[in-house]
C-alpha positions as CSV (number, residue, x, y, z in Angstrom):
1,M,187.9,-22.9,222.8
2,T,187.3,-22.7,219.1
3,H,188.3,-19.7,217.0
4,A,186.1,-18.2,214.3
5,C,187.7,-15.7,212.1
6,E,185.8,-13.6,209.6
7,T,187.1,-10.5,207.8
8,G,190.2,-10.4,209.9
9,S,188.5,-10.3,213.3
10,C,188.6,-13.4,215.5
11,H,186.0,-14.4,218.1
12,H,186.4,-17.1,220.8
13,L,183.5,-19.5,221.0
14,S,183.0,-21.8,223.9
15,D,183.1,-25.5,223.2
16,T,180.3,-26.1,225.6
17,A,176.7,-25.5,224.9
18,T,176.0,-24.2,228.4
19,D,176.3,-20.6,227.3
20,L,173.4,-21.2,224.8
21,T,171.1,-23.4,226.9
22,V,167.9,-22.1,228.2
23,G,166.3,-23.5,231.4
24,R,162.7,-24.7,231.5
25,R,161.5,-21.5,233.1
26,Q,163.3,-19.3,230.6
27,F,162.0,-21.4,227.8
28,L,158.4,-21.0,229.1
29,K,158.8,-17.3,229.4
30,L,160.2,-17.0,225.9
31,A,157.4,-19.2,224.5
32,T,154.7,-17.2,226.3
33,L,156.2,-14.0,225.1
34,G,156.5,-15.4,221.5
35,A,152.8,-16.5,221.6
36,G,151.8,-13.1,222.9
37,V,153.6,-11.4,220.1
38,A,152.1,-13.8,217.5
39,L,148.6,-13.2,218.9
40,F,149.1,-9.4,218.8
41,M,150.4,-9.4,215.3
42,S,147.5,-11.5,214.1
43,A,145.2,-8.8,215.4
44,A,147.3,-5.9,214.4
45,P,145.4,-5.0,211.2
46,R,142.3,-4.4,213.4
47,F,144.3,-2.2,215.8
48,A,145.9,-0.3,212.9
49,M,142.6,1.4,212.0
50,A,142.4,4.9,213.5
51,S,139.7,5.4,216.0
52,G,136.8,7.6,215.0
53,K,135.4,8.4,211.6
54,A,136.0,11.3,209.3
55,K,133.2,12.4,207.1
56,A,135.2,13.6,204.2
57,L,138.6,14.1,202.5
58,M,139.4,17.6,201.5
59,L,141.7,18.2,198.6
60,S,143.0,21.8,198.5
61,C,145.9,23.7,197.0
62,M,149.1,24.4,198.8
63,D,148.8,28.2,198.4
64,Y,149.7,29.8,201.7
65,R,147.2,32.6,201.1
66,L,144.2,30.3,201.5
67,V,145.2,27.7,204.1
68,D,143.2,29.4,206.9
69,D,140.3,30.1,204.6
70,A,140.0,26.4,203.6
71,V,140.0,25.3,207.2
72,K,137.3,28.0,208.0
73,F,135.3,26.8,205.0
74,M,135.3,23.2,206.3
75,A,134.3,24.4,209.8
76,D,131.5,26.4,208.3
77,Q,130.3,23.2,206.6
78,G,130.0,21.6,210.0
79,L,133.2,19.5,209.4
80,N,135.6,20.9,212.0
81,N,138.0,18.1,212.9
82,E,135.9,15.6,210.9
83,Y,137.9,15.5,207.6
84,D,141.2,14.3,206.3
85,H,143.2,16.7,204.2
86,V,145.4,16.2,201.1
87,V,147.3,19.2,199.8
88,L,148.5,19.3,196.2
89,A,149.5,22.4,194.2
90,G,146.5,23.1,191.9
91,A,144.2,20.8,194.0
92,S,142.2,19.0,191.3
93,L,144.7,19.9,188.7
94,G,147.4,18.1,190.7
95,V,145.4,14.9,190.3
96,V,144.5,15.1,186.6
97,S,147.1,17.1,184.8
98,E,149.9,15.3,182.9
99,K,152.2,18.1,184.1
100,F,151.9,16.7,187.6
101,K,151.5,13.0,186.7
102,D,153.9,11.8,189.5
103,W,151.3,13.1,192.0
104,H,148.4,11.1,190.7
105,D,149.2,7.9,192.5
106,T,149.9,9.8,195.7
107,F,146.4,11.3,195.8
108,W,144.7,8.0,195.0
109,Q,146.7,6.2,197.6
110,H,145.8,8.8,200.2
111,L,142.1,8.5,199.2
112,D,142.3,4.7,199.6
113,V,143.8,5.1,203.1
114,A,141.2,7.7,204.1
115,I,138.4,5.3,203.1
116,K,140.0,2.3,204.9
117,L,141.1,4.1,208.1
118,H,138.3,6.7,208.5
119,G,135.4,5.5,206.4
120,I,135.1,8.8,204.5
121,E,131.9,9.2,202.5
122,E,132.8,12.2,200.3
123,V,135.6,14.1,198.7
124,I,135.5,17.9,198.9
125,V,137.8,19.6,196.4
126,I,138.7,23.3,196.7
127,D,140.4,24.9,193.7
128,H,141.1,28.7,193.9
129,R,141.5,31.7,191.8
130,D,144.9,33.1,190.9
131,C,146.4,29.7,191.2
132,G,150.1,29.5,190.2
133,A,149.9,25.8,189.5
134,Y,147.3,26.4,186.8
135,K,149.6,29.1,185.3
136,L,152.6,26.7,185.3
137,A,150.7,23.7,183.8
138,L,148.4,25.5,181.3
139,G,150.1,28.9,180.7
140,A,149.0,32.2,182.0
141,E,146.8,32.9,179.0
142,A,144.5,29.9,180.0
143,V,143.4,31.8,183.1
144,E,143.9,35.4,182.1
145,T,140.3,36.5,182.5
146,P,137.8,35.5,185.2
147,E,135.7,33.7,182.5
148,K,138.6,31.6,181.3
149,E,139.7,30.9,184.8
150,T,136.2,29.7,185.8
151,A,135.9,27.6,182.6
152,V,139.3,25.9,183.1
153,H,138.8,25.2,186.8
154,T,135.3,23.8,186.1
155,A,136.6,21.5,183.4
156,T,139.4,20.3,185.6
157,I,137.2,19.8,188.6
158,V,134.6,17.9,186.5
159,N,137.3,15.6,185.2
160,F,138.6,15.1,188.7
161,A,135.1,14.2,190.0
162,K,134.6,11.7,187.1
163,Q,137.8,10.0,188.1
164,V,136.8,9.8,191.7
165,K,133.4,8.3,190.8
166,A,135.0,5.8,188.4
167,K,137.3,4.5,191.2
168,H,134.9,4.9,194.1
169,A,131.3,5.0,192.9
170,T,129.9,5.3,196.4
171,L,131.8,8.5,197.3
172,G,130.1,11.8,197.0
173,V,132.0,14.7,195.5
174,K,131.5,18.4,196.2
175,A,133.6,21.0,194.5
176,Y,134.3,24.7,195.0
177,I,136.4,27.5,193.6
178,M,137.6,29.8,196.3
179,A,138.4,33.5,195.7
180,L,141.4,35.1,197.4
181,D,139.0,36.7,199.9
182,G,137.9,33.2,201.1
183,T,134.5,33.3,199.5
184,T,133.5,30.2,197.5
185,E,131.4,29.3,194.6
186,A,130.1,25.7,194.1
187,V,130.9,23.8,191.0
188,A,128.3,21.3,189.7
189,V,129.8,17.9,189.4
């Protein structure tokens, strides 16, 4: 027996190689298993794609008051269970505002994954009225009247849509501002 001591603990090693030898059958089993794993791993990227196809990616705000309304809106558009969903405070604002710059890459990476895994064809962004993220990023005075609120949401959404088109020219973009009662108005992008 040979002693191997590392960091104060000793292990006894057999001088014979019989403990480490593998018979022909064991070798063939291990080789076959290894070949199967290698074959599976070479095909893994194809298997990694999710089954099915989503038509769109929806970007909405995290506001708890409108979660159900956003889901109902998508169902009313004929997209029930046919879209991916990214949630960021402020929706489009979360993607374009310097106040939330750490979130930008997160959104673009999610969009890339939605394109690769589900083949989405459009992005649907839903901003909403009385959004706390807009107040935090731009100040309450920026959205203090319905006219100001509409103007700032529209400008932010248009900026967002331009960025989507610059990165993914083939994607469609639809945009909406949702009121707290769940009604929406389309924003031209």
